[in-house]
C-alpha positions in Angstrom: 41.0 76.4 159.4 42.2 76.3 163.0 45.5 74.5 163.8 46.2 73.2 167.4 49.3 74.5 169.2 50.2 72.1 172.1 52.2 74.8 174.1 50.8 78.3 173.4 52.4 79.7 176.6 55.9 78.4 175.8 55.9 76.7 179.3 54.8 73.1 179.2 54.0 72.7 182.9 52.0 76.0 183.1 50.2 75.2 179.8 49.3 71.7 181.2 47.9 73.2 184.4 45.8 75.7 182.4 44.6 72.9 180.1 43.4 70.8 183.1 41.6 73.8 184.6 38.1 73.2 183.0 38.0 69.7 184.3 39.2 70.8 187.7 36.5 73.4 187.8 33.9 70.8 186.9 35.0 68.3 189.5 35.3 71.1 192.2 31.9 72.5 191.5 30.4 69.0 191.5 32.3 67.2 194.2 33.3 70.0 196.6 30.8 72.9 196.3 28.0 70.5 195.6 26.7 72.5 192.7 23.9 71.0 190.5 25.4 68.8 187.8 24.1 70.8 184.9 25.4 74.1 186.4 28.8 72.4 187.1 29.0 71.3 183.5 28.1 74.8 182.3 30.8 76.2 184.5 33.4 73.8 183.1 32.3 74.5 179.6 32.5 78.3 180.1 36.0 77.9 181.5 37.1 75.7 178.5 35.6 78.2 176.0 37.4 81.1 177.6 40.7 79.4 177.7 40.3 78.1 174.1 39.5 81.6 172.8 42.1 83.6 174.8 45.0 81.2 175.2 44.7 78.8 172.3 43.3 81.4 169.9 40.6 79.2 168.7 38.0 81.2 166.7 34.7 81.6 168.6 32.7 80.1 165.7 34.9 77.0 165.9 34.4 76.8 169.7 30.6 77.0 169.2 30.6 74.4 166.5 32.8 72.1 168.5 30.5 72.5 171.5 27.5 71.8 169.3 29.0 68.5 168.1 29.8 67.4 171.6 26.3 68.2 172.7 24.9 66.2 169.8 27.1 63.2 170.8 25.9 63.5 174.3 22.3 63.2 173.2 23.1 60.4 170.7 24.2 57.9 171.7 24.5 58.5 175.4 21.1 59.9 176.4 19.5 57.7 173.8 20.9 54.7 175.8 19.6 55.9 179.2 16.2 56.8 177.8 15.5 53.3 176.5 17.1 51.5 179.4 14.9 53.3 181.9 11.8 52.7 179.7 12.4 49.0 179.8 12.7 49.2 183.6 9.3 51.0 183.8 7.7 48.3 181.6 9.0 45.7 184.1 7.5 47.6 187.0 4.0 47.7 185.3 3.3 44.1 185.9 5.6 43.6 189.0 8.2 41.7 187.0 11.0 43.8 188.4 10.3 42.5 191.9 10.5 39.0 190.4 14.1 39.8 189.3 15.0 40.9 192.8 13.5 37.8 194.4 15.3 35.5 191.9 18.7 37.0 192.8 17.8 36.7 196.5 17.1 33.0 196.0 20.5 32.5 194.4 22.2 33.9 197.5 20.5 35.4 200.5 23.4 37.8 201.0 23.0 41.3 199.5 26.7 41.7 199.0 27.1 38.5 197.0 24.1 39.5 194.9 25.6 42.9 194.2 28.8 41.3 193.0 26.9 39.0 190.7 24.8 41.8 189.2 27.2 44.8 189.1 30.4 43.0 188.4 29.6 39.7 186.6 26.4 40.6 184.7 27.6 44.2 184.1 30.8 42.9 182.4 28.6 40.8 180.1 26.6 43.8 179.1 29.8 45.9 178.7 31.3 43.3 176.4 28.4 43.7 174.0 27.4 47.3 174.3 29.5 49.9 176.2 28.7 53.6 176.3 27.4 53.4 179.8 24.7 50.8 179.1 25.9 48.5 181.9 25.6 51.3 184.4 22.0 52.1 183.4 21.0 48.4 183.5 22.8 47.2 186.7 22.0 50.2 188.8 18.3 49.5 188.3 18.8 45.8 189.2 20.7 46.8 192.4 17.8 49.1 193.3 15.4 46.1 192.9 17.5 44.2 195.5 16.9 47.0 198.0 20.0 49.1 197.8 19.5 52.8 198.2 19.7 54.9 195.0 23.0 56.5 195.8 24.7 53.3 196.8 23.3 51.5 193.8 24.6 54.3 191.5 28.1 54.2 193.1 28.4 50.4 193.0 27.2 50.1 189.4 29.5 53.0 188.3 32.6 51.6 190.0 31.9 48.0 188.9 31.9 49.2 185.3 35.6 49.9 185.5 36.6 46.2 185.5 35.7 45.4 181.9 36.2 48.8 180.3 39.7 48.2 179.0 38.3 45.8 176.4 34.9 47.4 176.2 32.4 46.4 173.5 33.9 43.6 171.5 37.4 45.0 171.9 36.7 48.5 170.5 39.2 50.3 172.9 42.0 47.9 171.7 41.1 48.4 168.1 41.2 52.2 168.5 44.6 51.9 170.2 46.0 49.7 167.4 44.7 52.2 164.8 46.6 55.2 166.3 49.8 53.3 167.4 50.3 51.0 164.4 50.9 48.1 166.9 49.1 44.8 166.1 45.8 44.7 168.0 46.5 41.2 169.4 49.8 42.3 170.9 48.1 45.3 172.5 45.3 43.2 173.8 47.7 40.7 175.3 49.6 43.4 177.1 46.5 45.1 178.4 45.3 41.7 179.6 48.5 41.4 181.7 47.6 44.6 183.5 43.8 44.7 183.5 43.5 41.2 184.9 45.3 42.3 188.1 43.4 45.5 188.5 40.0 44.0 187.6 40.5 41.3 190.3 40.7 44.1 192.9 37.3 45.6 192.0 35.1 43.0 193.9 37.0 43.7 197.1 36.4 47.5 196.7 32.7 46.8 196.0 32.5 44.9 199.3 34.0 47.9 201.1 31.5 50.3 199.3 28.6 48.0 200.2 29.4 47.2 203.9 32.7 48.6 204.9 35.3 46.4 206.7 32.5 44.1 207.9 31.6 43.3 204.3 35.3 42.5 203.5 35.7 40.3 206.5 32.5 38.3 206.0 32.2 38.0 202.2 35.8 38.1 201.0 35.6 34.5 199.5 32.9 35.7 197.1 35.1 38.7 196.1 38.1 36.3 195.7 36.2 33.9 193.5 34.7 36.6 191.3 38.0 38.5 191.0 40.1 35.4 190.3 37.6 34.1 187.8 37.4 37.4 186.0 41.2 38.0 186.1 42.0 34.6 184.8 39.4 35.0 182.0 40.9 38.3 180.9 44.4 37.1 181.0 43.9 33.8 179.2 41.5 35.1 176.6 43.5 38.2 175.7 46.7 36.3 175.4 45.8 33.0 174.0 42.4 33.3 172.3 40.6 36.4 170.9 40.9 39.8 172.7 37.4 40.7 171.3 35.8 38.1 173.5 37.9 38.9 176.6 35.1 40.4 178.8 32.5 37.9 177.7 34.8 35.0 178.8 35.8 36.8 181.9 32.2 37.5 182.9 31.2 33.9 182.4 34.2 32.5 184.4 33.6 34.9 187.2 29.9 34.0 187.4 30.7 30.3 187.3 33.3 30.7 190.1 30.8 32.5 192.4 28.0 30.1 191.7 30.3 27.1 192.4 31.5 28.8 195.6 27.9 29.2 196.8 27.4 25.5 196.7 29.9 25.0 199.5 30.0 28.4 201.3 27.7 31.1 202.5 28.6 34.2 204.7 28.6 33.3 208.4 26.6 36.5 209.1 24.3 37.0 206.2 23.3 40.5 205.3 19.9 40.2 203.9 18.5 42.5 201.2 15.7 44.7 202.4 13.5 43.1 199.7 14.2 39.7 201.2 12.0 40.4 204.1 9.1 40.0 201.8 10.3 36.8 200.2 7.5 34.5 199.3 7.3 31.1 200.9 6.9 29.6 197.4 9.2 30.6 194.5 7.8 32.6 191.6 6.4 30.4 188.8 9.0 29.6 186.2 7.1 31.3 183.3 7.0 34.5 185.4 10.7 34.3 186.1 11.4 33.8 182.4 9.3 36.8 181.5 10.9 38.9 184.1 14.4 38.2 182.7 13.3 38.3 179.1 14.5 42.0 178.6 18.1 41.0 179.4 18.0 37.9 177.3 16.6 39.9 174.4 19.2 42.6 174.9 22.1 40.1 174.9 20.7 38.3 171.8 20.3 41.6 169.9 23.8 42.8 170.8 25.3 39.4 170.0 23.5 39.4 166.6 24.7 42.8 165.6 28.2 42.4 167.0 29.1 39.2 165.2 30.5 39.3 161.7 27.9 38.3 159.2 25.0 39.6 157.0 23.2 41.2 159.9 26.3 43.1 161.0 27.0 44.2 157.4 23.4 45.4 157.0 23.6 47.4 160.2 26.9 48.9 159.3 25.6 49.9 155.9 23.0 52.1 157.6 25.6 54.2 159.3 25.7 57.9 158.4 29.1 59.6 158.7 29.7 63.2 158.0 32.1 66.1 158.8 30.5 68.4 161.4 29.4 71.6 159.6 31.7 74.6 160.3 34.5 72.7 161.9 37.9 72.9 160.3 40.5 71.7 162.8 44.0 70.5 162.2 46.2 68.8 164.8 49.7 70.0 165.7 51.1 67.9 162.8 48.7 69.5 160.3 46.4 66.5 159.9 42.6 66.9 160.1 41.3 66.2 163.7 39.3 62.9 163.7 36.9 64.1 166.3 35.3 66.5 163.7 33.7 63.5 162.0 30.3 62.6 163.4 29.2 59.0 163.2 25.4 58.6 163.3 25.2 54.8 163.5 21.5 54.9 164.3 20.5 51.3 163.7 23.4 49.6 165.5 23.5 52.1 168.4 23.1 50.6 171.8 20.1 52.9 172.5 18.3 51.7 169.3 18.9 48.0 170.3 17.5 48.9 173.8 14.5 50.5 172.1 13.9 47.3 170.0 14.3 45.2 173.2 11.8 47.5 174.9 9.2 47.0 172.2 9.7 43.2 172.4 9.6 43.4 176.2 6.2 45.2 176.1 4.9 42.3 174.0 6.4 39.5 176.2 5.2 41.2 179.4 1.8 41.9 177.9 1.9 45.6 178.5 -0.8 47.4 176.5 0.5 49.7 173.7 -1.1 52.8 175.2 0.4 52.0 178.6 3.8 51.5 177.0 3.7 54.8 175.2 2.6 56.6 178.4 5.6 55.0 180.2 7.9 56.3 177.4 6.6 59.8 177.7 7.0 59.7 181.5 10.6 58.6 181.0 11.3 61.4 178.6 10.0 63.9 181.2 12.1 62.4 184.0 15.4 62.5 182.1 15.2 66.1 180.8 17.8 67.4 183.4 20.1 64.5 182.8 20.0 65.1 179.1 21.0 68.7 179.6 23.9 67.7 181.8 25.2 65.1 179.4 25.0 67.6 176.5 26.9 70.2 178.4 29.7 67.9 179.6 30.2 66.4 176.2 30.3 70.0 174.8 33.1 70.7 177.3 34.9 67.5 176.3 34.9 68.4 172.6 36.0 72.0 173.2 39.0 70.7 175.2 39.9 68.1 172.6 39.5 70.4 169.6 41.3 73.4 171.0 44.4 71.3 171.9 44.0 71.4 175.7 44.0 67.6 176.1 47.2 67.4 173.9 48.9 70.0 176.1 48.5 67.9 179.1 49.8 64.8 177.3 52.8 66.7 175.9 53.9 67.8 179.3 53.6 64.4 180.8 55.6 63.0 177.8 58.5 65.2 178.8 59.0 63.7 182.2 61.4 61.1 181.1 61.6 57.8 183.0 59.0 59.1 185.5 56.5 58.9 182.7 56.2 55.2 183.4 54.6 56.1 186.8 52.2 58.7 185.4 51.3 57.1 182.1 48.2 55.5 183.6 47.0 58.9 184.8 47.0 60.2 181.3 44.6 57.4 180.3 42.5 58.2 183.4 42.3 61.9 182.4 41.2 60.9 178.9 38.4 58.7 180.1 37.3 61.2 182.8 37.1 63.8 180.1 35.4 61.8 177.3 33.7 59.0 179.3 35.1 56.4 176.9 38.3 54.2 177.0 38.0 54.0 173.2 38.1 57.8 172.9 41.0 58.1 175.4 43.0 55.6 173.4 42.4 57.5 170.2 43.3 60.7 171.9 46.5 59.7 173.8 47.6 56.4 172.3 50.1 57.9 169.8 51.4 60.3 172.4 52.1 57.4 174.8 54.2 55.7 172.0 56.2 58.9 171.3 56.8 59.6 175.0 57.9 56.0 175.6 60.5 56.2 172.9 61.8 59.5 174.1 62.2 58.1 177.7 63.6 54.7 176.6 60.6 52.8 177.8 58.6 50.0 176.1 56.1 51.7 173.7 53.9 48.6 173.9 53.8 48.9 177.7 53.0 52.6 177.7 50.3 52.2 175.1 48.6 49.4 177.0 48.9 51.4 180.2 46.8 54.1 178.6 43.9 51.7 178.2 44.4 49.9 181.6 44.7 53.2 183.5 41.9 54.8 181.6 39.2 52.5 182.9 39.4 54.0 186.4 38.4 57.3 184.9 35.0 55.7 184.1 34.1 56.2 187.8 34.9 60.0 187.6 33.4 60.7 184.1 30.4 63.0 184.6 28.4 61.5 181.8 28.6 58.1 183.5 27.5 59.6 186.8 24.6 61.3 185.0 23.6 57.9 183.4 23.4 56.3 186.9 21.6 59.3 188.4 19.2 59.6 185.5 18.4 55.8 185.5 17.6 55.9 189.3 15.6 59.1 189.3 18.1 61.1 191.4 19.3 63.6 188.8 21.1 66.5 190.4 22.9 64.3 192.9 25.8 63.4 190.7 28.2 65.1 193.0 27.2 62.8 195.9 27.9 59.8 193.6 31.2 61.2 192.6 32.3 61.7 196.3 31.5 58.0 196.9 33.6 56.7 194.0 36.5 59.2 193.4 38.7 58.0 196.2 38.4 54.4 195.1 39.0 55.4 191.5 42.3 57.2 192.3 43.3 54.5 194.8 43.1 51.7 192.2 44.7 54.0 189.6 47.7 54.3 191.9 48.0 50.5 192.0 47.9 50.4 188.2 50.5 53.1 187.9 52.8 51.3 190.3 52.3 48.0 188.4 53.2 49.8 185.1 56.3 51.3 186.6 57.4 47.9 188.0 56.8 46.5 184.5 59.2 49.1 183.1 61.9 47.9 185.5 63.7 44.5 185.7 61.3 43.6 188.6 58.4 42.9 186.3 59.9 43.6 183.0 59.6 39.9 182.1 55.8 40.4 181.8 56.3 42.7 178.8 56.8 41.0 175.4 60.4 41.8 174.4 60.9 43.5 177.8 
């Protein structure tokens, strides 16, 4: 049995720097030295294993078992999601239905920037509210490609847009995880997160315009960004505070879409930037049955997620099929002597997002009239195409698990917790680090939520505020998490170029994170303390 030691060097700052080294190696290899993604992940994993063995004194067998569990989690559910999402896309291409999707969005607005906001921001948030685990990135990046965006730009836009809804994630899972480890009521946490996330999420459409078309895009299409951001922010704030936090992103996505559509009735950009695909627009619109068939995969997907997410007999049956077990060979205790939760592997095969995508794909093949033999051939081609992406995800999740199990992630949090009142300014960075490491706001909240509470009490800050800041700050880590970059690259067929995607999003991610950190600090002072319940 291995027990974690948060400060094996007896020097919190030095230990924290050493603990962050594997992730720094990974990001440097990927973003600066432009190393292939799977090699960068292997470099980070080797660094983490070496530090775990020599500094944290974790037995080599435990390191190997932890890495194996992480790799397994990378393959299921993450690669499982990408595989079936890309398969659906290939089925749409078989009969030309993916082109119909692009033309339909072009008809809604002739401006590429507005279309991208509707797809990546509004529709992506809807998918996130039901699924999570990178599913929106895989789905929306392909839709952006259909509009005519280049693969790298489509990947970057889809990845960054996914930061807006991530604080509430799939039916409120991040909030539930935070409530579990902090003992705060989930409704109170959801309300506080909504008072931060609504502000940050409203900034995302403006960043998307800058990513899409620079200052010109911001100057010419800012009303669309304002409508989308205001609708989304209002939806997040109102639903999380006065309704049900589990439905926050669903309501926000619907209000955001409605706001943009209403705006388009009275406004269009003065200088329209047409999508490349618009040059081939048909004089007559596509027949309605073809449009319905083209969008059927998304309707099927939303219906399946809604059916399995809502409480009822279907949800109970799906949950009953879950297989949960302790990973063989792993015996890890946290610093307090309690078994580490990450050693338990949840194989929820039936309710997994990838499985629902597979079911939606089978139904899509029927609706689009793709012959069974052709559908199977498309699946085999997709498997072949994603082999490098699968290796990268497995390696980076192995890295994540070794860092978590050895105590490296705790070391960083412990050091930040000792910074006193300055912790209010850096609390969001801890959430960012957790998501960049694990790829999940839910996992980051489970990892650092209790630590945020403890640090807040030591520093005389609001524990509720700091716990919420972990979730709100963590979402920007979505844009820097390698597994999300791999999902986008794998979906678009540009595996190996994850570093290029990272360079396009990392600055925006850190910039918006800085705004969140400033907001959280102001909320810890009399300036905005009134926004914190009991503050």
